[in-house]
Wavefront OBJ file of the C-alpha trace (Angstrom):
o trace
v -50.525 24.847 -55.864
v -49.302 28.348 -56.313
v -50.891 31.474 -54.744
v -51.241 34.726 -56.607
v -52.668 37.983 -55.371
v -55.652 39.879 -56.892
v -53.589 42.988 -57.667
v -57.061 45.088 -58.221
v -58.188 44.216 -54.800
v -54.743 44.843 -53.236
v -54.616 48.271 -54.999
v -58.129 49.079 -54.068
v -57.297 48.322 -50.458
v -54.081 50.131 -50.508
v -55.515 53.242 -51.887
v -58.542 53.253 -49.455
v -56.164 53.103 -46.605
v -53.831 55.833 -48.249
v -56.749 58.090 -49.030
v -57.923 57.940 -45.368
v -54.460 58.601 -44.067
v -53.884 61.452 -46.699
v -57.286 62.998 -45.495
v -55.999 63.375 -42.085
v -52.764 65.042 -43.374
v -54.790 67.359 -45.483
v -56.454 68.743 -42.331
v -52.969 69.468 -40.997
v -51.841 71.040 -43.998
v -54.917 73.120 -44.414
v -54.038 74.741 -41.033
v -50.543 75.194 -42.102
v -51.558 76.920 -45.378
v -54.000 79.217 -43.423
v -51.060 80.205 -41.145
v -49.073 80.981 -44.159
v -51.699 83.263 -45.418
v -52.087 85.051 -42.220
v -48.451 85.577 -41.763
v -47.916 86.221 -45.324
v -45.409 83.572 -45.526
v -44.744 82.732 -49.162
v -42.217 79.881 -48.467
v -44.530 78.082 -46.112
v -47.352 78.510 -48.560
v -45.363 76.912 -51.528
v -44.089 74.105 -49.281
v -47.724 73.330 -48.199
v -48.975 73.586 -51.849
v -46.286 71.331 -52.962
v -46.932 68.633 -50.242
v -50.735 68.638 -50.940
v -49.844 68.135 -54.750
v -47.656 65.203 -54.060
v -50.274 63.531 -51.984
v -53.091 64.204 -54.537
v -50.747 62.774 -57.434
v -49.444 59.711 -55.472
v -52.314 57.478 -56.316
v -51.613 57.612 -60.093
v -48.138 56.045 -59.364
v -49.704 52.722 -58.194
v -49.991 50.295 -61.112
v -50.173 46.715 -61.674
v -46.573 46.843 -62.764
v -45.353 48.598 -59.709
v -45.335 45.406 -57.515
v -45.466 41.665 -57.446
v -46.209 40.991 -53.768
v -48.081 42.647 -51.028
v -44.826 43.577 -49.354
v -43.642 45.316 -52.563
v -46.830 47.193 -52.481
v -46.611 48.177 -48.747
v -43.123 49.257 -49.649
v -44.531 51.942 -52.137
v -46.171 53.676 -49.195
v -44.841 57.486 -49.309
v -43.258 57.402 -45.858
v -41.670 60.882 -46.610
v -45.215 62.241 -46.656
v -47.269 60.062 -44.574
v -46.669 57.572 -41.427
v -47.361 54.028 -42.400
v -50.562 52.744 -40.616
v -50.591 49.538 -38.640
v -53.849 48.330 -40.086
v -52.392 48.082 -43.477
l 1 2 3 4 5 6 7 8 9 10 11 12 13 14 15 16 17 18 19 20 21 22 23 24 25 26 27 28 29 30 31 32 33 34 35 36 37 38 39 40 41 42 43 44 45 46 47 48 49 50 51 52 53 54 55 56 57 58 59 60 61 62 63 64 65 66 67 68 69 70 71 72 73 74 75 76 77 78 79 80 81 82 83 84 85 86 87 88
């Protein structure tokens, strides 16, 4: 008997966890953005906007063709932007 993964469920669970972690990061980035406005720091403002855009666009990169196993899906986590949670 061979096992297969339900990719729809795997993506759903992955993105649910991702969105929880992303929302936490958005709170941090919102503070950073407000600081950039207060100090008129255009570089910090641009960096913050870029980071938020990357986090918003990431879910569209996860498709059925992106992975074959749960480990491969886990490896897609954007560790450059978010820490990988233990519960996933």
